[in-house]
C-alpha positions as CSV (number, residue, x, y, z in Angstrom):
1,M,0.0,0.0,0.0
2,D,1.4,3.4,-1.0
3,I,-0.2,6.1,1.0
4,K,1.2,8.9,-1.2
5,E,-0.2,7.2,-4.3
6,N,-3.6,6.8,-2.6
7,I,-3.7,10.4,-1.7
8,D,-2.7,11.5,-5.2
9,N,-5.6,9.4,-6.6
10,I,-8.0,11.0,-4.2
11,L,-6.8,14.5,-5.0
12,E,-7.4,13.8,-8.7
13,K,-11.0,12.6,-7.9
14,I,-11.6,15.7,-5.7
15,K,-10.4,17.9,-8.6
16,V,-12.9,16.3,-11.0
17,A,-15.8,16.5,-8.5
18,A,-15.0,20.1,-7.6
19,E,-15.0,21.1,-11.3
20,K,-18.4,19.6,-11.7
21,S,-19.7,21.9,-9.0
22,G,-18.0,25.0,-10.4
23,R,-15.2,25.0,-7.9
24,K,-11.4,24.3,-7.8
25,S,-9.7,21.4,-5.9
26,E,-8.2,24.1,-3.7
27,D,-11.7,24.9,-2.4
28,I,-11.9,21.4,-0.8
29,I,-10.2,20.3,2.4
30,L,-9.1,16.7,2.5
31,I,-9.0,15.2,6.0
32,A,-7.0,12.0,6.3
33,V,-8.9,10.0,8.9
34,S,-6.2,8.1,10.8
35,K,-8.4,6.3,13.4
36,T,-6.9,2.9,14.3
37,V,-3.8,3.8,12.2
38,D,-0.4,4.0,13.8
39,W,1.1,7.5,14.1
40,E,3.9,6.6,11.7
41,K,1.3,6.1,8.9
42,A,-0.4,9.3,9.8
43,K,3.0,11.0,9.5
44,E,3.3,9.5,6.0
45,A,0.1,11.1,5.0
46,V,1.4,14.5,6.3
47,E,4.6,14.0,4.4
48,A,2.5,13.3,1.3
49,G,1.0,16.7,1.6
50,V,-2.1,16.2,3.8
51,N,-2.0,18.7,6.7
52,N,-5.4,17.8,8.2
53,L,-5.8,14.7,10.3
54,G,-9.1,13.4,11.7
55,E,-9.7,11.1,14.7
56,N,-12.8,9.5,16.2
57,R,-11.4,9.0,19.7
58,V,-9.9,11.4,22.1
59,Q,-7.1,9.0,23.2
60,E,-5.9,8.6,19.6
61,I,-5.7,12.4,19.2
62,T,-3.7,12.8,22.4
63,N,-1.4,9.9,21.6
64,K,-0.6,11.0,18.1
65,Y,-0.5,14.7,19.1
66,E,2.2,13.8,21.6
67,Q,4.2,11.7,19.0
68,F,4.0,14.6,16.5
69,D,4.9,17.1,19.2
70,N,8.1,15.1,19.9
71,L,9.0,15.5,16.3
72,N,7.9,19.2,16.1
73,L,5.3,18.3,13.5
74,N,2.2,19.8,15.1
75,S,2.8,23.2,13.5
76,N,2.2,21.5,10.2
77,V,-1.0,19.7,11.2
78,N,-4.6,20.7,11.8
79,W,-6.3,18.1,14.1
80,H,-10.0,17.4,13.7
81,M,-12.2,15.6,16.3
82,I,-14.7,14.0,13.9
83,G,-16.3,11.3,16.2
84,H,-18.7,11.4,19.1
85,L,-17.3,13.6,21.9
86,Q,-18.2,12.8,25.5
87,K,-18.3,15.8,27.9
88,N,-15.8,14.3,30.2
89,K,-13.2,14.0,27.4
90,V,-13.4,17.6,26.2
91,K,-10.7,18.8,28.6
92,Y,-8.1,16.5,27.0
93,I,-8.3,17.9,23.5
94,I,-9.7,21.5,23.8
95,D,-6.2,23.0,23.3
96,K,-5.1,20.5,20.6
97,V,-7.8,20.3,17.9
98,N,-8.5,23.0,15.3
99,L,-12.1,21.9,14.7
100,I,-14.6,19.8,16.5
101,H,-17.0,18.3,13.9
102,S,-19.5,16.7,16.2
103,V,-21.4,19.1,18.4
104,E,-25.0,17.9,18.7
105,N,-26.3,18.9,22.1
106,L,-26.3,21.9,24.5
107,E,-24.6,20.1,27.3
108,L,-21.5,19.3,25.1
109,A,-21.5,22.9,23.8
110,N,-21.5,24.2,27.3
111,E,-18.6,22.0,28.3
112,I,-16.6,23.0,25.2
113,N,-17.3,26.7,26.0
114,K,-16.2,26.3,29.7
115,R,-13.0,24.5,28.8
116,A,-12.1,26.9,26.0
117,A,-12.6,29.8,28.4
118,Q,-10.1,28.2,30.8
119,H,-7.5,28.2,28.0
120,N,-8.5,31.7,26.9
121,L,-9.3,30.5,23.4
122,I,-12.2,30.3,20.9
123,S,-13.2,26.7,20.0
124,N,-14.2,26.2,16.4
125,V,-17.0,23.7,16.0
126,L,-19.4,22.2,13.4
127,I,-22.9,21.1,14.2
128,E,-23.5,17.4,13.5
129,L,-26.8,16.5,11.8
130,N,-28.3,13.1,11.4
131,I,-30.2,13.6,8.2
132,G,-30.7,9.9,7.6
133,E,-32.2,9.7,11.1
134,E,-30.3,6.5,11.8
135,E,-30.5,5.2,15.3
136,S,-26.9,4.1,15.3
137,K,-25.6,7.6,14.5
138,F,-25.4,10.8,16.5
139,G,-26.5,14.2,15.4
140,I,-29.6,16.5,15.6
141,S,-32.5,16.5,13.2
142,D,-32.8,19.0,10.4
143,E,-36.0,20.3,12.0
144,N,-34.1,21.3,15.2
145,V,-30.9,22.6,13.8
146,I,-31.7,26.3,13.3
147,E,-33.0,26.7,16.9
148,F,-30.0,24.8,18.1
149,V,-27.5,27.0,16.4
150,K,-29.4,30.1,17.7
151,S,-29.0,28.6,21.2
152,L,-25.2,28.6,20.9
153,E,-25.1,32.4,20.6
154,Q,-24.9,32.5,24.4
155,F,-21.4,31.0,24.4
156,E,-18.5,33.5,24.2
157,H,-15.8,30.8,23.5
158,I,-17.5,28.9,20.7
159,K,-17.4,29.8,17.0
160,V,-19.8,27.8,14.8
161,L,-18.2,27.4,11.4
162,G,-20.6,25.1,9.7
163,L,-22.2,21.7,9.5
164,M,-21.2,18.0,9.4
165,T,-23.0,14.8,8.6
166,V,-22.4,11.1,8.1
167,A,-24.6,9.8,5.3
168,P,-26.1,6.3,5.5
169,Y,-23.9,3.7,3.8
170,A,-25.1,2.8,0.3
171,E,-23.5,0.5,-2.3
172,N,-24.5,3.1,-4.9
173,P,-23.5,6.6,-3.6
174,E,-26.3,8.1,-5.8
175,D,-28.8,6.7,-3.3
176,V,-27.6,9.2,-0.7
177,R,-27.2,12.2,-2.9
178,W,-30.4,13.5,-1.4
179,V,-28.7,13.7,2.0
180,F,-26.0,16.0,0.7
181,K,-28.5,18.1,-1.2
182,K,-30.5,18.5,2.0
183,M,-27.4,19.4,4.0
184,K,-26.5,22.1,1.5
185,E,-30.0,23.5,1.7
186,I,-29.8,23.8,5.5
187,Y,-26.3,25.2,5.2
188,N,-27.5,28.0,2.9
189,N,-30.5,28.7,5.1
190,I,-28.3,29.2,8.2
191,S,-25.9,31.3,6.2
192,N,-28.7,33.8,5.6
193,I,-29.3,34.2,9.4
194,N,-27.3,36.8,11.2
195,L,-26.0,35.1,14.3
196,R,-23.4,36.5,16.6
197,N,-20.9,33.6,16.7
198,T,-21.8,31.7,13.5
199,E,-20.0,31.8,10.2
200,M,-21.1,29.2,7.7
201,K,-17.7,28.4,6.3
202,Y,-17.5,24.6,6.2
203,L,-19.8,21.8,5.1
204,S,-18.1,18.6,6.2
205,M,-19.6,15.6,4.4
206,G,-18.4,12.7,2.3
207,M,-16.2,9.8,3.1
208,T,-14.4,7.1,1.1
209,N,-17.6,5.6,-0.5
210,D,-19.4,8.8,-1.3
211,F,-17.1,11.9,-1.2
212,E,-17.3,12.6,-4.9
213,I,-21.1,12.9,-4.8
214,A,-20.8,15.0,-1.6
215,I,-18.4,17.4,-3.3
216,E,-20.8,17.7,-6.3
217,E,-23.5,18.8,-3.9
218,G,-21.4,21.4,-2.1
219,S,-19.2,19.7,0.5
220,N,-15.9,21.5,1.1
221,I,-14.5,19.1,3.7
222,V,-14.2,15.4,3.0
223,R,-13.1,12.8,5.5
224,I,-11.2,10.0,3.9
225,G,-9.7,7.0,5.8
226,T,-10.0,3.6,4.1
227,A,-9.0,4.9,0.6
228,I,-5.8,6.4,2.1
229,F,-4.8,3.9,4.8
230,G,-6.6,0.7,3.8
231,A,-9.1,-1.4,5.7
232,R,-9.4,-0.6,9.4
233,D,-8.1,-2.9,12.1
234,Y,-10.9,-2.8,14.7
235,T,-9.2,-5.6,16.8
236,K,-6.9,-3.0,18.2
237,K,-7.3,-2.1,21.9
238,G,-10.2,0.3,22.3
239,Y,-12.1,-0.9,19.2
């Protein structure tokens, strides 16, 4: 497996999909999702030109962050928390991640705000939606998202920068195109509302199986793991 070759292939596909939506490849952020992957492989992805790494678990972020710190590499990397975030784990990553993709309830937002205040920083977050309404996935419903975003205006140390979703898995990605269309519609609606601490900048949607369709429908952040690092090894400790 050649990580650089995999990344180059993905970047070419991103370029084609971006052009279909009237944009350039530079408009799309590629996050290499390095969950279950050893830090050395994550380092390979960075050396291949990807400077955004995404993790689903707090412990993996802190472990890899420490390894990268020892090599003075963190100045070259933006860390993304893309998985479900428990309130009691926020304190471990609040000063390490550039963007939290998975805010979906007020209690979590309150904890993020509190911990960010302690570090005298503004925490950048995305609101996670569960458009497919899958019981196995986290995220708020499209009916509640606008009121939820409005409720976050109270927090001085949170900046809402957009939305995120995980589409239902489908053998044919065309079957979930509607999810991405709906997300873009919601994104546009919120963009038209003047909210104190909200700037609709990012629409994070699309993974290995469906990222090209997601980009065609407006995504500007894609989260790719398997197509870069290969099949996951969920037998590792913690999975």
